[in-house]
N, C-alpha and C positions, 0 to 999 in steps of 0.2 A: 207096716208103715212105709210110705214112699216119700221120696224127695219131689217137691213140686216146683221149686225155684231155687236159684243161686244168685245172690246179690253181693256186689263188691263195694267197698268204700275205701277211699284213700286215707291213710293215717300217718301219724308220727310214732317213732319209737322212743325209748327211754334214754337214748344217748345219740351218738353220732357215727358216721362213716369216717374212718381215719385211714389215710394212705400210709400203711406201715413202712413200706420201703422208703418213702420220702422222710419219715421220721428217723429211721435208722441212718439215713444218709445226711442227717443234720438239720432238718427243718426245726426251727426253734419255737417253743411255746411262747405265746404272747397273750396273757389272760386265757381266755377259752379258745383263742385262735392259734394257728400255727403259721409262722412266717416262712415262706419258701414255695417252690414250685412243685406241683404234684408229679409223680413219676409212674403211677399205676393207671392203666387204661380206664377211662370212664370218669376219673376224678377231675372236677373243674377247680378244686382247691384241695389243700392237704386235709382239711376237715370240712365235712359236709353234714347237714342235718339228716339224721336217719329217717327212713321212710318205711311204711308198712302198708299192707293191704288186709283189711278185714274181709273174710269170706263168710257170708251168712247163708246157711242152708235152711230153707223153709220146708217144714214137714207138712203133710197133708192134714194134720190136726191143728195146724196153726202155730206150733212151737217153732222157735228159731234157735238153731245151733250155730256156733261160730268159732272160728279160729283165726289167728293172725299170721300172715306171711311176713317174715322178717329175715334179714341176713346179718351176718356177724359184723362187728365193728371194723375189722380189718378185711373187708371184702376184696377179692381179687388177689390176695396174698397166699402163699403157701399152697398153691394148686387149687384154690377155691374158685367157685363160680364168680362171674363179674359183678360189678356194682348193681344193686337192686333198686330201681327207681319205679315208683308206683305207676306213673303214667305210661311207662313202657310195657308193663306186665298185666295191668287190668284187662286190656284187650285180649291177651293170650288166654286168660282164665275164661273170659266171656265167650270167646270163639272156639276154644279147643276143649275146655273142661266142662263148662256148664251143660252143653248138649249131651255129654256122656253121663252126667249125674242125674239130670231131671228124669223122673220115672223110675229110678233105681230103688229097689227094696233095701231097707236098712236092717239086714239080717246078721251081717258079720262085718265088723270093722277090719279084721285081718284081710278078708277077701277084697274089700273095697280099696284098702291101702295097697295091696299087691297090684291091682289094676291101675291105680294112680301111678305107682312107681314104674310100671311098664309102658306108660303112655309116652309117645314121642311126637315131636313137631319138627317137620323137615329133617327127620332122621336123628334128632337130638332129644335127649331126655329133658324134661321140664326143669327150669331153674330150681335149685334146692329150696329157695325161699318159698316158691309156689307149692312144692310138694309138702313142705313143712306146715304151712298154714292151712291148706285144703285138708290135709290128713287130720289136723286138730279138729276142724269142723266136722269131719266124718266121724271121729271118735265121739264127739259130743252128740252128734245126731243119733248114732247107734245107742248111746246111753239114754238119751231122752226117749227114743222110740221104745225101749225096753224097761224104762223106769228104774234104771240103775245109775250109779255114779260111774264116771269114766274109769276110775281105778278098778271098779268091779268088772267092767267089760274087759279090761286088760288082763286081770287075774283069771277070769273065766276062759279067755281065748288063748292065753299063753301059758297056762298051767302054773301060775304062781299064786302067792297069797298076799293079801293086803296087810300091810304092817299095822300093828296096834300101837306103835310108837312113832313119833315124827322122825324123819331122816335128818341126819346132821346137815346143817346149813353152813355153806361157805360164803362169806361176805367179801366183797372187793372194794378197795379204797379209792381207786384212781390215784391221781398224783397227790391228793390230800391225805397222804398216808399216816399222818400223825393224828389230826383231828378225827378222821374217820375210824382209825383204830380205837380211839377212845369210845366212839359210839358203839363199836362192836363189843368192847369189854363191858360197857354198861348193860347192853342187851344180852350178854353172855352168848355170843355167837359161838358155835361149836368149832368152826374152822375160820382162820383169819390170817393176814389181812389182804392177800393178793399182792398189793404194794406197787404194781405196775413198774417193774424195773425193766423198761423197754429201750434203754440205751446205755452205753458204757459209762456215761457220766453218773448215772444213778447207781451203778454197780461200784464204780471206782476202777481206776486203771488196774489195780491189783485186788479188787474186790473189797477195799477198805470201807467204802461208803455203805455198802449193804451190811457189813459186819457191825458198823456203828448203829445202824438202824435196828438190826436184830437185837442187839444188846439193849437198846432203849425199849423195844417192844417187850422183851422178857421182863425187864424191871417194871414197866408200866403195868403189866398184868399182875405181877407179884405184889406191887404196892397198892393197887386200886381195885382188885377184884373184890366183890362183895361177900364171897364165901370161899373158903380154902379148897373146896372140892371142884371149883371151876378151873379146869385144865384144858384150855383150847389147844387145838393142833395149829401150828404155824405153817402156813402154805404160802410160799412166795413164787410168783411167776416172774422169771428172769428173761424171757423172750430171747433166749440164745446168747445172752451177754457173757455168761461164764465161759462158753466155748470161744466167744470172740476174744476174751481176755487171756485164756490159757491154752487155746487150741482145741478145735472140735474133736479131735481124736487123741488128744494128750490126756488119756484117762487118768494117769497117775497124778498129774498136776491138778486136774479138776477134782479128783477124789481127795487130795490133800486139802484143797480149799473147802470142799463140802464137809470134811471132817472137822475143820475149824468152826464152820457155821453150826454144826451139830452140837459142839461143845458150848458155843455161845448161847444157843437156844435152850439148853437144859435149864429146868426140868421138863421142858415141853418138847413134844415130838415135832419133827421138821419135815416138810415136803417141799421139794423144789420142782417147779413146773418149767418145762422147756429149757433145760440147761444149755443145749446147743441148738443151732438151726443151720443145717448144712447148706440150705438155700440152693440145692441142686435137684434132688429128687427124693422120692420116698425111700428107695433102697439105701441111699447114703445116710439118711436120717435114722432109719431103723438100725443099721449096723452100728452107728455111733452111739445111739442111746442104749442099745443092747450091750455094747462094750463097756460103757460106763456103769450100767446096772450091775454087770458081772463083777467089775472091779470093786464097787461098793460092797457087794455081798461077800466077796472073797475076803475083804479086809474088815468086815463086820462094822462098817460105818453106818450109823443109825440115821440115815436120810432116805426118804422115799422119793424116787424120781417119778414125775408125772409126764406122760407123753401128751403132746399137743400138736405142734407143727408137723405137717405132712401126714397127719393121722386124722383124715377128714371124713372118710366114708365107712360104712359097715365093713367092707372088705379090708380097708386099711386097719381098722381096729382089730379085726381078727388076725391080721398079719403081724401087727405089733404084739398082740397078746400071745400068739403062738411062739414068737421068738423072744419073749420076755424082754421086750424093749421098753423098760420102765416097770416100776412096781404098781403103778396106777395109770389108767388111761382116761383122759378127759373125752367124754362123748359130747362133742360140741354140737348140740341138737340141730341148729339151723343148717349146719354143713352136711348132715346126714340125709337131708330131704325128709321123707315121710317120718313122722314120729314113731311109726312102727319099726323103723330101722334103729332108732335110739332104744326102744324097748328091747329089741333083739340083741343090741350091743351090750347093754347092761347084763342081760342073762348070760351072754357068751363069756364076758369077762369073769363073772362069778364062777361059771363052769370051769374056766381055765385057771382059777386061783389068782387072778389079777384084780387089783382094786378097780372099782367102777365109780367114776365121778361123772354124774349126769350134769353136765355143765351147760354151755351156751354162751351168751354174750350179753354185755350191758346194753347192747343195741336191739333188745327185744321189746316186748310189750307186756302189760299186765296179763293179757289173756294167754299168751304163749307160756308165761311163767306159771299160771294156774294149771294149765294142761300138763306141763312138765311135772309139777308137784303131784298131780293125780297119777301120772305114770310112775313116778318115783315111789309112791306109797304101795304100788302093786309090785314093782320089780325089786325094791329095796337095795339101791346102790349104797356105797359107803358114804357118799355126800352128794348134795345138790347145790347148785349155784343160786344165791340170792340175786334175783334179776327182776326188772331191768334197772339201768341207771348205775351211777357211781355214788349215790348219796347215802348208801347203807340202809337207812331207816325204811325207805319205801320198798326196796327189794326184799329185805328181811321180813317185813310185814306181810307182803304178798305170799311168799313161800310158807312162812310159819302159819298164817291164818288159814290158808287153803288146807294144809295138812291137819290142823286142829279141827276144822269143820268135818273132815272125813272121819276122824277118830270119834268125835262127839256124836255124829249121826249114826255111825255103825254101832256104837255103844248103846245109844238110845233104842235102836231096833232090837237089840238083844234083851 
């Protein structure tokens, strides 16, 4: 089966592009807007509508495979590629990628993904969002050409096994961390609520605001869960604010605070994502996160740290995993480029005994979320992100339903 055409369409994502640095420096929320001047290159305002590109691959039998190019909410931050605007990048796909794909045989996703990753324009690799979306389309195309599901292609080519159970789903609340937590509890989300603690006011000068919220969340689950065996994992993303409050390398003070949070969260397990952001380079971030991980382990503090900032590429993920910088690593799928890199990242983390969180961003699309769910069922990470958007219900539905379809279809075949 060959590719006979590649067609692009401009689209919207499930959320927005936000200037993370401007928000950290004090841009104030005003409804859904932020008041303040942008500070990251390419941003015309602190919050901009998210954009995507659907890449549709036409097969010679008339089938159409597709994937969506999308970039993270905080584009341009933490060493990431710049802002991704559809009008700027559709011509890149049409001029530099389409000619190389038309006429290609759809024999191996892995080989096609490797060629895509190696492609350069003016000496530079393609934007991560382009590699992300085109690779999704290629995976779907190989699956359609061989009459398999995408998860089965991944399992066959990467030597893994499709799960017979759904992967744990992690929901994110956005700033509506109370109402959205209720939605998660009602739907029995496995991991919750993210909480978006992205500035010091939400943490509290000494962490007191987060302490209060965590106590409320614990009580809310205990009081309102519909069955006693519902025991979600609490996962809070603090965007470096704990380091900002206590010192990025003051491991003892940060560990003291995390120990307090662990006690508050009981009887539920607690994960803290991005405890510090050194805002310098990968090395500084790795050393700081590894140091805090070691301190927690030495003292037996029951908090799992999740690596995020400055851990953007497959190489970064391997580096953090090798140095045990965190108990779990978020594999932020759009940042890694080709979805093949996310597949390899999950498998590498599992090999190294580090938790694998197949994440991404609220600023993706329904299609990229479906493809990620397919990859998750094959590689079996510890958890996947409910995406796109911050409304909970939509992202949870997309991830859950895609995995349930896989399970039902494979069971019916047997």
